[in-house]
Every structure is written in C-alpha cells, then in structure tokens.
N, C-alpha and C positions, 0 to 999 in steps of 0.2 A: 503493500497503500503507499509509505514512502519515498518506494523509487516513480508510481503511477504518480507521487501529487510530484514532486521533481519535476517529472518531464514534463508536467501540463505547467508549472512556472514557467521553467525556462524558454517553454514555447511559448509562454504570453512573453517571454521578456526580448525575445529572438523575433519574432512575429511585428516586433515592432523596433528591429534594429539596433535594438539595446545587446550587450556582455553582460553573461555573466561571471565577475569578477571572481568571489569567491562563495565557498558555501560553509557554512560549519557551524559545531553545537553550539547555541547560546549563552554565555559568562550563569545563568540559573541550572544551566546537563536537562535541563526543562522543556529545550526546543532547536528548532533548527532554523538559523537565520544566513537566508540568500541575499550576498549584498553586487547589485547589478548595478552599471554605469552607463549611462544615453552620452552620444555626441563623440565615441572614440573613433580615429579614424579605420578603416571611412566611410563608414557611417555618422557623418557629423549631415545632421538637417539644423534647417533655422524652427523650428518647429520638439528640438531633441529633449525642451521639459512641459510640450503637448502630452508625447510620446509617453517618459519619462509615469507621469501620472498615468493617461488610459495602462499602463501596461500595470502602473499596480490595484488599477482597477478592473483587467484583467484575474488578474491572481486572487485578485480577494475574495472574487465570484467562483473559484476557483477551491478557496481553502476554505468555502466555507457551504459549496455542495459537496464536498467530500468529507463532512462533520470535521470538520477543524476548526480552530480561530487562528487569526495571527491578530501582528497589528505593524502599518509601516511608518516608513516616511520619506517625504522622499523631498531637496533641496538639490538646490539651480547655482553655483561658482563653477570659477577656476582651482584646478585643484595639479600636482604633482598626479602622472602614471607611469610610471614606467618598474623596471626591478630593478630592488634593494637587497640588502645586503651584501654577507664578504661570497669567497666565489670555495666554500665548507659549504655554505647554505641560502641562497635567496631565490630573492623572488618576484613576479610578476604579481605590484600594489596598489590602490591609488590611496592618497593621502591626500589629506588639507584639511579643512576652516569648514568647508559644504561639508564634506566624510563627518565629523565629529560634530557637527547640526542632526543631521539626519539620526545621530544613534540616539542624540537628544532628543528627538521629535516622537524617534522610537516609542523611547521608552514614556515617555508623554500620553501617551494615544494608548487608548481603552481600545479590549477586547473588542476587534473584527472594526479598528481607525483608521484613515488610511490620514500619518496628517502630514505640511507640505510646509516650508517654509514661504516668507514674502516675497520672494524672488522667487517661485517654481509658483506662488497667485497671478501678481500679477504680473509675469508672461499666461502662464492659459485661465487668466479669468473672462473669457470672449467665450471659452469653449466649455468649463465646468462652472458646478455653481457649487462655490462655499462657503463655514459657515466659522465665521469667524473666533479664536477659539484662545485666551489669556493663561501661554504658561503658566504651574506652578512649581512648587517643589524651589528654590533660588531660580529658578531659570531665568532670563530676564528675558523679554521678548513677545513678540504675538505670530502666534502656528496660526492656522486652519485647516478644518475639516476636509474632508470632501465628504459633496452631503451625498447620499446612498439613493 
C-alpha cells in the first residue's frame, strides 16, 4: 500500500513537471516526507508556483482517497540546488530559506491541509482560492491555507 501511495504521489508531481528530491521518514517516525521541487532545469515555467499548488492539491486528493492523512507546505523562492558533501558522502539537494519556510508551514498545517507562503499566494491567487491564516507557535507572519 505504501508503494502504491508513493507511486501516485510521484505521478502528481511529475505530471506537473516537478521533481521529487527526497523521500524520508519524518522526525517523529510516524510518517513519510516527500520533498518536491518545481522550476529545476529543464522544467522551468513562469507558472511553477501554480504547478506546485496544483500538485499539492492532487497529492492531497490521492492521500485522502487512500484513507491516509497528510499536510503540506508550499513556498516560492531562490534556493541552492546542487551536490553537497565530501568525496565519501555527497548528495544532490536543495537548501535555502524557502525550504526552511516550507518546513514551518508543514508544522503549522492541520491534518489534510495545504499551507502556502505569501509569495506563492501572490503568484497563484488568480487560479486558487486561499484562506489567510496567522502562523502560531512563535512563527511570525501570515500563511494561506488552500480552500478545498
């Protein structure tokens, strides 16, 4: 069942020309994290924020149809993307403020919710309906939850 779920989630990402960077167990050990990136060459589009939100909505539909729960954070911004590490251990990864903010949004999101940052909201508000939400837990700023 996990294999089928992951396959369907990857299909939602690849169908919108995104990339799956990593799949790993979350810090609590009670779930999986699928780390996706949009806008990597050669799949760079003006509407990458919309593609990311579309993909997140499709993934949430898959998760719920399979009787599971999930939460997502979608951010837009400049990041470092490339190989990090030494000769003995290196990996291709993405790091930066947008990645850290996505982690914050996931931690703020309720079950079966998708939170986006202000930049993603502004660049995709013509295509999606959002509900503004004040971030709690000591996190400053406002996020937006996608209206389902």
